[in-house]
C-alpha atoms as a printed R data frame, in Angstrom:
    type eleno elety resid chain resno       x       y       z
1   ATOM     1    CA   MET     A     1  19.261  -3.876  13.668
2   ATOM     2    CA   ILE     A     2  17.373  -4.369  10.694
3   ATOM     3    CA   ASN     A     3  18.584  -6.723   7.958
4   ATOM     4    CA   LYS     A     4  18.357  -4.568   4.738
5   ATOM     5    CA   GLY     A     5  19.031  -7.827   2.939
6   ATOM     6    CA   ARG     A     6  16.132  -9.499   4.065
7   ATOM     7    CA   ILE     A     7  14.259  -6.554   4.243
8   ATOM     8    CA   ASN     A     8  14.775  -5.640   0.740
9   ATOM     9    CA   VAL     A     9  12.213  -8.464  -1.050
10  ATOM    10    CA   ARG     A    10  13.163  -9.529  -4.585
11  ATOM    11    CA   ILE     A    11   9.831  -8.934  -6.634
12  ATOM    12    CA   ARG     A    12   9.354  -8.667 -10.295
13  ATOM    13    CA   ARG     A    13   9.906  -5.451 -12.194
14  ATOM    14    CA   LEU     A    14   7.248  -4.030 -14.526
15  ATOM    15    CA   LYS     A    15  10.889  -1.672 -15.748
16  ATOM    16    CA   ALA     A    16   9.509   1.460 -17.039
17  ATOM    17    CA   GLY     A    17  12.041   2.129 -19.854
18  ATOM    18    CA   ARG     A    18  12.008   3.026 -23.020
19  ATOM    19    CA   LEU     A    19  11.172  -0.140 -24.552
20  ATOM    20    CA   SER     A    20   8.466  -1.089 -22.272
21  ATOM    21    CA   SER     A    21   7.281   2.409 -22.965
22  ATOM    22    CA   ALA     A    22   7.680   1.549 -26.108
23  ATOM    23    CA   ARG     A    23   5.967  -1.691 -25.947
24  ATOM    24    CA   ALA     A    24   3.074   0.353 -24.185
25  ATOM    25    CA   ARG     A    25   2.588   2.530 -26.292
26  ATOM    26    CA   PHE     A    26   2.317  -0.025 -29.585
27  ATOM    27    CA   HIS     A    27  -0.694  -1.694 -27.437
28  ATOM    28    CA   GLY     A    28  -2.404   1.675 -27.043
29  ATOM    29    CA   ARG     A    29  -2.397   1.894 -30.727
30  ATOM    30    CA   ARG     A    30  -3.242  -1.434 -31.539
31  ATOM    31    CA   ASP     A    31  -6.153  -1.629 -29.488
32  ATOM    32    CA   ALA     A    32  -7.213   2.028 -30.343
33  ATOM    33    CA   ALA     A    33 -10.078   0.925 -32.784
34  ATOM    34    CA   GLY     A    34 -11.798  -0.619 -30.029
35  ATOM    35    CA   LEU     A    35 -11.314   2.641 -27.288
36  ATOM    36    CA   ARG     A    36 -13.337   5.396 -29.187
37  ATOM    37    CA   GLU     A    37 -15.947   5.353 -26.334
38  ATOM    38    CA   PHE     A    38 -13.135   5.830 -23.857
39  ATOM    39    CA   LEU     A    39 -11.181   8.417 -25.691
40  ATOM    40    CA   HIS     A    40 -14.352  10.480 -26.626
41  ATOM    41    CA   GLY     A    41 -15.406  10.244 -23.429
42  ATOM    42    CA   ALA     A    42 -11.847  11.823 -21.721
43  ATOM    43    CA   ALA     A    43 -13.916  15.386 -23.331
44  ATOM    44    CA   VAL     A    44 -16.741  14.996 -20.990
45  ATOM    45    CA   GLY     A    45 -14.929  13.838 -18.095
46  ATOM    46    CA   GLY     A    46 -16.231  10.112 -18.276
47  ATOM    47    CA   THR     A    47 -15.772   7.143 -15.640
48  ATOM    48    CA   TRP     A    48 -15.682   3.348 -16.117
49  ATOM    49    CA   PRO     A    49 -15.782   0.064 -13.742
50  ATOM    50    CA   ASP     A    50 -12.931  -1.499 -13.575
51  ATOM    51    CA   GLU     A    51 -14.207  -4.516 -15.614
52  ATOM    52    CA   SER     A    52 -14.751  -2.318 -18.377
53  ATOM    53    CA   LEU     A    53 -10.881  -1.288 -19.248
54  ATOM    54    CA   PRO     A    54  -8.770  -2.749 -21.544
55  ATOM    55    CA   PRO     A    55  -7.525  -6.102 -20.878
56  ATOM    56    CA   TYR     A    56  -3.459  -4.879 -20.928
57  ATOM    57    CA   ILE     A    57  -4.486  -2.410 -17.774
58  ATOM    58    CA   LEU     A    58  -6.613  -5.220 -16.405
59  ATOM    59    CA   GLY     A    59  -2.863  -7.398 -16.587
60  ATOM    60    CA   LEU     A    60  -1.408  -4.333 -14.659
61  ATOM    61    CA   ARG     A    61  -3.288  -4.528 -12.346
62  ATOM    62    CA   ALA     A    62  -2.981  -7.762 -11.444
63  ATOM    63    CA   GLN     A    63   0.880  -8.123 -11.640
64  ATOM    64    CA   VAL     A    64   0.927  -4.862  -8.912
65  ATOM    65    CA   GLY     A    65  -1.690  -6.732  -7.093
66  ATOM    66    CA   ARG     A    66   0.109 -10.461  -7.024
67  ATOM    67    CA   GLY     A    67   3.363  -8.033  -6.299
68  ATOM    68    CA   THR     A    68   2.432  -5.928  -3.342
69  ATOM    69    CA   ALA     A    69   0.494  -9.288  -1.623
70  ATOM    70    CA   ARG     A    70   4.015 -10.858  -1.895
71  ATOM    71    CA   LEU     A    71   5.991  -8.125  -0.628
72  ATOM    72    CA   ARG     A    72   4.069  -8.155   2.425
73  ATOM    73    CA   SER     A    73   3.488 -12.302   2.806
74  ATOM    74    CA   ARG     A    74   7.577 -12.038   2.450
75  ATOM    75    CA   THR     A    75   8.401  -9.231   4.761
76  ATOM    76    CA   PHE     A    76   5.971 -11.237   7.631
77  ATOM    77    CA   ALA     A    77   7.897 -14.511   6.415
78  ATOM    78    CA   ALA     A    78  11.707 -12.520   6.491
79  ATOM    79    CA   HIS     A    79  10.604 -10.869  10.319
80  ATOM    80    CA   ARG     A    80   8.462 -13.068  11.792
81  ATOM    81    CA   ALA     A    81  10.670 -13.696  14.796
82  ATOM    82    CA   LEU     A    82  10.858  -9.727  15.334
83  ATOM    83    CA   HIS     A    83   7.298  -9.688  14.845
84  ATOM    84    CA   THR     A    84   6.537 -12.864  17.359
85  ATOM    85    CA   ARG     A    85   8.770 -10.715  20.097
86  ATOM    86    CA   ILE     A    86   6.366  -7.914  19.481
87  ATOM    87    CA   GLN     A    87   3.276  -9.755  20.153
88  ATOM    88    CA   ALA     A    88   4.865 -10.686  23.571
89  ATOM    89    CA   GLU     A    89   6.407  -7.789  24.564
90  ATOM    90    CA   SER     A    90   2.734  -6.312  23.994
91  ATOM    91    CA   VAL     A    91   1.360  -8.292  26.644
92  ATOM    92    CA   ARG     A    92   3.657  -7.033  29.279
93  ATOM    93    CA   VAL     A    93   3.377  -3.959  28.765
94  ATOM    94    CA   VAL     A    94  -0.433  -3.753  28.468
95  ATOM    95    CA   THR     A    95  -0.086  -6.122  31.826
96  ATOM    96    CA   GLN     A    96   2.179  -3.558  33.424
97  ATOM    97    CA   TYR     A    97   0.453  -0.391  32.192
98  ATOM    98    CA   THR     A    98  -3.495  -1.090  32.294
99  ATOM    99    CA   GLN     A    99  -4.513  -3.972  35.097
100 ATOM   100    CA   ARG     A   100  -1.331  -3.114  37.686
101 ATOM   101    CA   GLU     A   101  -1.198  -0.216  36.948
102 ATOM   102    CA   ASN     A   102   2.412  -0.137  38.024
103 ATOM   103    CA   PRO     A   103   4.535   1.635  34.774
104 ATOM   104    CA   ALA     A   104   7.284  -0.010  33.353
105 ATOM   105    CA   PRO     A   105   9.514   2.155  31.268
106 ATOM   106    CA   ALA     A   106  12.417  -0.698  30.568
107 ATOM   107    CA   ALA     A   107   9.386  -2.782  29.073
108 ATOM   108    CA   LEU     A   108   7.818   0.265  27.379
109 ATOM   109    CA   ALA     A   109  11.442   1.159  25.707
110 ATOM   110    CA   ARG     A   110  12.470  -2.371  24.743
111 ATOM   111    CA   PHE     A   111   8.533  -2.685  23.167
112 ATOM   112    CA   GLY     A   112   9.464   0.622  21.364
113 ATOM   113    CA   GLN     A   113  12.530  -0.321  19.940
114 ATOM   114    CA   MET     A   114  11.262  -3.339  18.575
115 ATOM   115    CA   VAL     A   115   7.922  -1.467  16.957
116 ATOM   116    CA   GLY     A   116  10.550   1.291  15.667
117 ATOM   117    CA   GLU     A   117  12.390  -1.279  14.169
118 ATOM   118    CA   TRP     A   118   9.409  -3.146  12.330
119 ATOM   119    CA   ARG     A   119   7.739   0.461  11.174
120 ATOM   120    CA   SER     A   120  10.946   1.074   9.153
121 ATOM   121    CA   THR     A   121  10.448  -2.557   7.872
122 ATOM   122    CA   ALA     A   122   7.341  -1.871   7.011
123 ATOM   123    CA   SER     A   123   8.392   1.536   5.786
124 ATOM   124    CA   VAL     A   124  10.454  -0.180   3.262
125 ATOM   125    CA   CYS     A   125   7.906  -2.303   1.683
126 ATOM   126    CA   ARG     A   126   5.555   0.371   1.409
127 ATOM   127    CA   GLN     A   127   8.360   1.612  -0.782
128 ATOM   128    CA   GLN     A   128   8.679  -1.052  -2.667
129 ATOM   129    CA   ALA     A   129   4.728  -1.266  -3.267
130 ATOM   130    CA   GLN     A   130   4.634   2.194  -4.200
131 ATOM   131    CA   GLN     A   131   7.109   2.319  -6.958
132 ATOM   132    CA   LEU     A   132   5.502  -1.087  -8.352
133 ATOM   133    CA   ALA     A   133   2.371   1.221  -8.474
134 ATOM   134    CA   ASP     A   134   4.198   4.591 -10.012
135 ATOM   135    CA   GLU     A   135   6.011   1.893 -12.413
136 ATOM   136    CA   ALA     A   136   2.890   0.664 -13.613
137 ATOM   137    CA   ASN     A   137   1.000   3.519 -13.750
138 ATOM   138    CA   GLN     A   138   3.518   5.052 -16.162
139 ATOM   139    CA   LEU     A   139   3.000   2.229 -18.573
140 ATOM   140    CA   ILE     A   140  -0.587   3.039 -18.277
141 ATOM   141    CA   ALA     A   141  -0.037   6.283 -19.429
142 ATOM   142    CA   CYS     A   142   2.052   5.450 -22.475
143 ATOM   143    CA   TYR     A   143  -0.770   2.939 -23.081
144 ATOM   144    CA   TRP     A   144  -3.137   5.780 -23.632
145 ATOM   145    CA   ASP     A   145  -1.001   8.318 -25.465
146 ATOM   146    CA   GLY     A   146  -0.421   5.285 -28.071
147 ATOM   147    CA   ALA     A   147  -4.104   5.283 -28.258
148 ATOM   148    CA   TRP     A   148  -5.117   9.094 -28.248
149 ATOM   149    CA   SER     A   149  -2.331   9.512 -31.370
150 ATOM   150    CA   VAL     A   150  -4.155   7.202 -33.594
151 ATOM   151    CA   ALA     A   151  -7.118   8.737 -32.687
152 ATOM   152    CA   GLN     A   152  -5.532  12.175 -33.780
153 ATOM   153    CA   ARG     A   153  -4.018  11.056 -36.426
154 ATOM   154    CA   ASP     A   154  -7.850   9.709 -37.827
155 ATOM   155    CA   GLY     A   155  -9.066  13.102 -36.979
156 ATOM   156    CA   GLU     A   156 -11.518  11.935 -34.421
157 ATOM   157    CA   LEU     A   157  -9.201  14.063 -31.483
158 ATOM   158    CA   GLY     A   158  -8.309  17.061 -32.422
159 ATOM   159    CA   GLU     A   159  -7.119  17.843 -28.505
160 ATOM   160    CA   PRO     A   160  -3.665  16.262 -26.732
161 ATOM   161    CA   ARG     A   161  -4.686  13.550 -24.082
162 ATOM   162    CA   PRO     A   162  -5.488  15.525 -20.788
163 ATOM   163    CA   ALA     A   163  -2.639  14.877 -18.771
164 ATOM   164    CA   GLY     A   164  -4.810  13.778 -15.852
165 ATOM   165    CA   TRP     A   165  -7.330  11.363 -17.815
166 ATOM   166    CA   VAL     A   166  -5.368   8.070 -17.247
167 ATOM   167    CA   PRO     A   167  -7.854   5.605 -16.830
168 ATOM   168    CA   GLY     A   168  -6.605   2.553 -14.911
169 ATOM   169    CA   ARG     A   169  -4.692   4.390 -12.388
170 ATOM   170    CA   ILE     A   170  -3.565   2.168  -9.967
171 ATOM   171    CA   THR     A   171  -3.173   3.838  -6.205
172 ATOM   172    CA   LEU     A   172  -2.176   1.691  -3.154
173 ATOM   173    CA   ASP     A   173  -5.118   1.188  -0.650
174 ATOM   174    CA   ARG     A   174  -5.412   2.709   2.731
175 ATOM   175    CA   THR     A   175  -3.657  -0.062   4.237
176 ATOM   176    CA   TRP     A   176  -0.405   0.870   3.025
177 ATOM   177    CA   ALA     A   177  -0.860   4.358   4.633
178 ATOM   178    CA   ARG     A   178  -1.150   2.885   7.733
179 ATOM   179    CA   LEU     A   179   2.096   1.157   9.081
180 ATOM   180    CA   ASP     A   180   1.185   0.286  12.458
181 ATOM   181    CA   ASP     A   181  -1.434  -2.197  11.114
182 ATOM   182    CA   SER     A   182   1.113  -4.029   9.709
183 ATOM   183    CA   LEU     A   183   1.596  -5.480  12.983
184 ATOM   184    CA   LEU     A   184  -2.200  -6.239  13.188
185 ATOM   185    CA   SER     A   185  -2.046  -8.664  10.127
186 ATOM   186    CA   ASP     A   186  -5.960  -8.985   9.556
187 ATOM   187    CA   ARG     A   187  -5.894  -5.096   9.705
188 ATOM   188    CA   TRP     A   188  -3.246  -4.218   7.389
189 ATOM   189    CA   TYR     A   189  -4.848  -6.855   4.659
190 ATOM   190    CA   GLY     A   190  -8.560  -6.089   5.036
191 ATOM   191    CA   PRO     A   191  -9.088  -2.401   4.779
192 ATOM   192    CA   GLU     A   192 -12.748  -2.572   5.893
193 ATOM   193    CA   HIS     A   193 -11.960  -4.273   8.991
194 ATOM   194    CA   THR     A   194 -12.702  -2.560  12.035
195 ATOM   195    CA   GLY     A   195 -12.605  -3.853  15.681
196 ATOM   196    CA   HIS     A   196 -14.382  -2.590  18.964
197 ATOM   197    CA   ASP     A   197 -12.916  -0.647  21.965
198 ATOM   198    CA   GLY     A   198 -13.888  -3.106  24.417
199 ATOM   199    CA   ASP     A   199 -12.046  -6.144  22.227
200 ATOM   200    CA   LEU     A   200  -8.793  -4.787  21.094
201 ATOM   201    CA   PRO     A   201  -5.592  -6.886  20.687
202 ATOM   202    CA   ALA     A   202  -2.805  -6.563  23.202
203 ATOM   203    CA   VAL     A   203  -0.271  -5.038  20.326
204 ATOM   204    CA   ALA     A   204  -3.208  -2.044  19.741
205 ATOM   205    CA   GLN     A   205  -3.375  -1.474  23.281
206 ATOM   206    CA   ALA     A   206   0.177  -1.113  23.607
207 ATOM   207    CA   LEU     A   207   0.952   1.036  20.429
208 ATOM   208    CA   HIS     A   208  -1.749   3.192  22.371
209 ATOM   209    CA   ILE     A   209   0.316   3.650  25.702
210 ATOM   210    CA   LEU     A   210   3.946   4.071  23.441
211 ATOM   211    CA   ASP     A   211   2.158   6.587  21.272
212 ATOM   212    CA   HIS     A   212   0.729   8.444  24.273
213 ATOM   213    CA   GLN     A   213   2.117   7.630  27.650
214 ATOM   214    CA   ALA     A   214   4.783  10.930  28.045
215 ATOM   215    CA   ALA     A   215   1.674  12.918  27.234
216 ATOM   216    CA   PRO     A   216  -0.037  14.015  30.668
217 ATOM   217    CA   GLY     A   217  -3.482  12.916  31.488
218 ATOM   218    CA   ARG     A   218  -2.961   9.851  29.503
219 ATOM   219    CA   SER     A   219  -0.936   7.597  31.680
220 ATOM   220    CA   GLY     A   220  -4.183   5.889  32.722
221 ATOM   221    CA   PRO     A   221  -5.987   3.187  31.399
222 ATOM   222    CA   VAL     A   222  -6.479   2.174  27.443
223 ATOM   223    CA   ARG     A   223 -10.485   2.638  26.490
224 ATOM   224    CA   GLY     A   224  -9.090   2.503  22.853
225 ATOM   225    CA   GLY     A   225  -7.153   2.228  20.439
226 ATOM   226    CA   ARG     A   226  -5.394   2.608  16.754
227 ATOM   227    CA   ARG     A   227  -7.679   2.657  13.974
């Protein structure tokens, strides 16, 4: 069974409540004078590179980046034994199904149980990471509300801030959407990593067998893998 107490990794919350939201609006009002280009560009759908974002927003993005990285590393540390068992059992599964071509349902079932436990763990980790991003995005929206209100007050902008205009919005990278890549730590941490079909690690091959073994005509040797 999964130890939920160990999954619930402690991280620094942004706590986007009334006080934090008020502070974000204060920062936006304070910085408004230097954000005229950003604010006027909203009317024409302008975009800006990350390095040109205000320091307040860059700070939030850095905080979320540190928090999500900490989530990943602590999740691995808390479940190192499970990860090690999956690595070992994957070799057994691949040997039986691709080298000996002798299906071993018991070994595959054990592997599947371990993988299911790990997927649940990674799912909780992803939910916590998304919560960090959501809280930061709420503060970013409050920041732009504050800056926009000053521009409106000074007569520079007549319309309310477009709801979808939130420069610096934080989104989790692609690795968070691929839970099985959490079993391949190089892929979970490197969104641009690609491998070669002929050199797939045992875990990737075993996952392919696990997910496709029951499908008709898919019980032969594995030539591809999960991406």
